[in-house]
N, C-alpha and C positions, 0 to 999 in steps of 0.2 A: 499620467505617471507611467514611466517605462516598465515593461514587463519584468525586467530583472530586479528593479527596485521593489515592485509589488511582491514578487516572489520572496525576496529576502525579508521584507517586513512580515509577510505571512508566515514564513518559516520561523522567525523569532517568536511570533505570537503563538504558533503551534507548540513550540517547545514549552512555553509557559503553561499552556492549557493542558498538554498531554501529561505533564508531570503532576497534575492535580494540585498545583501550587495556587494558593489564594492570591488574588490580585495584589493584596497588600504585601505579600511576600515577594512578588515580582517587581515591586517598585512603584513609584508614584511621581507626582509633580507635573511639571509642564516643560515644554521645550519644542524645538524644531524637530523635524524628522531625524536629523543627525544626532540628536541628543535624547530622543524619547526613550523612556523605559519600556520594559516588556509589558507592564500593565497598560500603558497607553497603546502600544502596538496591538495588544490583545483586543482592545476596544475597537480597533480599526480593521480587524481581519476581514470584514465584509467588503473592504475596498477593492479586493481582487475582483469580485463579481461586478462591481460598478465600472471598472476601467478596462476589463479585458473581455473578449469574446473568444471562447475556445470551442469551436464546432468540429466534431469529428467528421470532416469531409475529406478524407485522404484515402489513397489507395490502400485497401486492406489494412486500415489502421483506425485507431480511436484516439481522439485528442482529449486530454483531461487537464484539470487544474487542481492544485493542492486543496486539501480540506482537513479539518481536524475533528477529533472526538475524544471522549474521555473514558478510560477504562473504569468499570464498576468495581474491580477488585483491587489489584495492587498498583499497576502502573500504566504507562502510556497507552494511548490509542493513536494510531498514526494515520496519515493519509498519503497517498501516493498517486501520481498520474503517469500513465504510460500509453503509448500507441504503438502497436506493432503488427507486423505481418511479414511473410517471407520477403516481400519487397515493399517498403513503406516510405511514405513521405508525409511529413507532419505540417499542418497548416494552422497558424495561430494569428489572430488579429489582435493587436494591442495598441494602447495609446502611446504616443511618442514623447509625451511630456516626461521629463526626468526630475527626480527629487533625490536629495542626498540619502544614502542608505544608512539605516541604523546599524551600528556595528558594536561588537564586543571590544574590550580593551586587549583581548588575547586573540590574535589572528595570525594565521599563516595563509600563504597564497601559493597556488599551483597553476602553471600555464605550460602549454606545449612548447612555448618559446623560452622557458626558463632553464635553470641548471640546478642540479642537486648539490652543487657546491655553493649556491647562493644562500643568503640568510633566510629566504622564504618570506620576504616583505612584499608589499604590493609592487614596489619598484623593481625588486629583484626576486622573483618568485622561484620556487622549486620547479623541477620538471615533472616529477612523479608524485602520485598520491602516496606511494610507499614511503618516500622520504619524509613527507609531511607527517605521516602516521608514526614515524619513528621518533618524532620530537613532540607531538601534540600530547598535552596532558589535560586534566579536568578543566573545563571551562573554555577551552580553545574552540574557535571556529576555523575550519579549513575551507577556504574559498577556492573553488576549482573553476577556472575559466573555460570558455567554450573550446571545443577541439576533441580530437579522438585520442584516447589514452589506451595504447595497446599494452595493457598490463593486467596481470592477475593480481588483484589487490588483496592483501591480508592486513588487517588492523588488529592489534593486540591490546593496546592500552585502554583503560577504563576511565570513564567519567564518574560522577556521583549523581545522586538523585536531584541535587540542586545545581549541578554544574556538568552538564553533558559535554562530551566531545562531539562536535557536529561537523559533518562533511556535507557541504552544500554546493550544488552546481549553481554558478552565478546566474545563469539563465536556465529555466526549467528545460531539461533534456538537452541543453547545450553542451554539457560535458558528457561525452560518450565513452563508456567503458567497453572495450572490445577485448575480451579475455582470450589469450592464446591457449588456455588450458583445455585439456580433453579428459575423457574418462569421467571419474566421479568428482572432479574439481568444481569449485564454485568460482564464478567470475569475481565475486567480492565475498571473502570470508572474514567476518568480524568475530573476534573472540573476546572482546571487552564487554563489560557492563556499562549501561547508560551511554550508549553510542547511537547517534541519529544519522541516518543516511537519507539525504533529501534531494530530490529533483534530478536524479541522474537517468540517462539512457543506458541500459545495461544489457549486453548480449555476450555470447561466447560459445565455445565448443564443448563445454563440460556438461554437468548434470544439474547445476543450480545457478540461478542468477545472483541473488543476494542471500547469504546465509548468516543469520545472527546466532551466536552461541552464548549470549550473556543474559543477564537480568535487565529488565527495563529498557530494552533496545527498541528503536523506532526505524521503520522503513516507510517513508511517505513521499508522495508526489513523483515517484519514479515510474519509468516505463521499462518494464523487464520483458524481454521478448526473444524469440528464436533461440531457445535453449534446447539443444537436441537430445540430451540424455541418451546417447546412442547405446543400443544393446539391451535397454530395459533390465539392468542388473538388479540384484537384491538390494543394492544401495538406494535405488530409486532416484528421485530428483524432484525439483520444484522450481518455480519462478522465484518465490520468496519463502524462505524457511526460518523457523525458530527452533533450534534442535538440541540444546544441551539439557539432558534430563537429570543432572546431578544437582538438585537444589536450586536451579534457576527459575525465576518467576517474573512475570510481567512483560508485556510486549504490546506494540501497536503497529498494525499494518493499515494505513489509511490513504485513500485517494490515489491508489496506484492503478496503472493499467498493466495488466499481465496477459500476454497472449503468445500463441504459438510455442507452447511448452511441451517437450517430449517428442518421441518419434511418431508424428502424426500419421494416421492411416493404418497404424499397426494395432494389435490387440493388447498393447502394454497398458497395465493398470497401476504401475508403481510410481508414476510421475504426476505431480499435482501442481495446481496453480499457486495457492498459498497454503503452506503446510506448518501450522503451529503445533509444536510437540511439547510445550511447557504450559503451565497454568497461568490464569489470572491476566488475561489480555483482551484485546479487542481487534477484530477485523471489520473495518467499516468503509463504506463509500468507494469500494474498489470496483473496477470494471474488468471482468475476466472472461476470456473466450479462447477457443481453439487450444484447449489443454487436453492431452490424451487421456488423463485420468479424471480426477475430480477438480472442480474449480477451487474448492476449499476442503481440505482433509485434516481433521484433528487426530492426533494419535500419541502413542507412547506415554507421556506423562502430562497430558493436557486435560484440564477440567476448569470449571468455573470461569468461563470466558464468554464474550459476546461476539456474535456474528450478525451484524446488523446493517441494513441499507446498502447491500451490495447488489450489483447487476451482473448476472452471469448467463451466458448463452453459448451454444455451439460447442460444448465440451463433451468429452467421452470418446468412445472408440467403437469400431464395428462389432465388437463382441458384446456391446451394450453394458460394459463395465465402465465405471466412472460416471460423470455427470455433474450435478450441482454441488451438494454438500454431503459429506459423510462424517459422522461422529463415530470414531472407532474405539475399541476397548483399550483401557489403560494397561500398559505392560508392568506397572509398578503396583505398590500396595493400595494406593488410593483408587477406588472405582471411578470411572468417568462419570461425571455428574455436573449439574449446575450450569450447563450451557444455555444461553439464551439465543435463539435463532429467530430473528424478527425483522420484518419490513424489507425482506429481500425480494428481488425479482429473479426467478429461476425458470428459464424459458428455453424451449427448443434444444434440449441437450440429448445426446445419444446416451441412454442409460437412465439413471435414477435421479429424480429431483432432489429428494432428501432421504437419508438412510442412516440407520444405526447398525453397527456391527459389534458383536461381542457383548460382554456384560456392561450394563448401563444402570446408573441411578436415575434420578428424576431430572429431566431436561425440559425446557420451555420452547415450544414451537408456536408462534403466533403471528398473525398479520403478514403472511407471506403470499406473494403471487407465484403460484406453481402451476405451469400449464405447458402443454405441448412437448413434454419430455416423453421418452419411450415408456417410462413408468414414473408417475409424479411422486408418489409416496411409497417408500420401501418399508422395511421392517422398522417399527418404532415401538419403544417401550413406554413412551409418554404420548399423550393425545396432542393433536394439532388443532388450533382454533382460529377463527376469523380469517380463513383462507380466502384468496381471490383465485377463482378458476376460470381465467379468461386471458386471451392474448394481451400483452401490455400496451400495444398500440404506440410504439416508439415513433418519433417523428420520421425516421427513415431507417427501417430495420434491414441490415445486411448481415447475414449469418457469419460471414468470414471476416468481418471488420470493415471499417470505412464508412459506416452509417452514422446516423445521429440518434443516440440512445437516450435522449431526453424524452419526456412524456408528451405525447400529443394531447390536444385539447379535450379529446373524448376518452382518454385512457382510464380504464377501471382502476388503475393504481393510484389515482389522485385522491387524496384525503382518506386512504384506507390504512394508513400506518398507525402504529402505536407510538404516542408521544413519550411513553414511559421509557422506551429503550432507544429512541432516536438520538444520534449524535447531534450536536448543536448546529453544525453546518453541513452542507452537502459537498459533493465532488467539486463544485465550482466555488466553494467557500461562501455560498449564499446562506444566510441565517435561516435555519428551519423554524417554523412556527412552534410555539409551546402549546398550542391548542389543537392543531391539526397537522398531520404528517403524511407525506406521500411515500410510496414504496420505491425502492431502488436507490441508486447512487445520486440521482438528481432530484431536487424538489421541483415541483411544477411552478 
């Protein structure tokens, strides 16, 4: 099966899963790939692992594949894949067999060869994502063909919990968003609720890669990289952010690759890898490295969320600020509490492995590999249990990217995870065991 077909099948399956919709609600019945319902596609999500090999063997980059997980609280859990470095090349080996792609009855198409005066059909696509976003409504899928889109994308329309607006790169990382924005801008600013951004390569000159400001939004399978956030202003910055604090809830960041974020080599601490600032979401299966601040930083109005099965290394700055994960105080009335931090690999970061700042309620820290950081455990108001204090023994560890961050055969991370908190699949969409779980983004 061709990579683009597998990716779209998996993207459809992920949407069904991430919305915590029951299989019955997603559809049923039988049919060919072209007519399959989301329920059937969900059952086939493991097909990605069976037909593609994605080994991060590129210059200062990491190759990843989409995966999914489910939020324990209100809404999606996403997955994203990315590979990045100041100069990167991505290598992916896939099967060449093609199969008809399952599609929605509501579709718009975008291609660099199109025109915004076109109707946005497959035969006559739009030229810009901006144009597609101006007409897409709940339930639409916007298919973006391979190519470089030199646009600062803003999407404002909302989907619904049962009918997302979905923007999908036809081939994972094939559609490249290169934002001309500078200063505090985001390469892709989404202001709508229930919007999914899947499989894009995102970079630009501003402070944020993908910024979601709605409820129930998803960022998965993306590669977000080389976001400079010049000047380290009070605005801060992030690879992927979820940032509207006024009653918004639910998010998913899953299976993304996030790297080279912020003014590297400086003492800036305000720029993060993934920065959820709203409650009730999940950060899972991501690979995060070379971030000047923390790989994952929660803040503002964030609580009752899961941070599980991520792999992070080489983050932080020379002042030893930043590092792996920080749970920060809530700026609003509700005290930060209810975080589950489990099954992560937090290794070789400048700064702190896991840390709490400000007033905290009870949080859960369990089954994490934390080793080789300048300080492994910072200030915590809750205890940490079932830790692994040893090097993860990746297949090929390169701190600056371009290695293979799967677990080697003798890795102490194998079988040491909690099945209670693990997402159902890993970074490669391989099904995780329900009886034994491995640490990090990849199952062994």
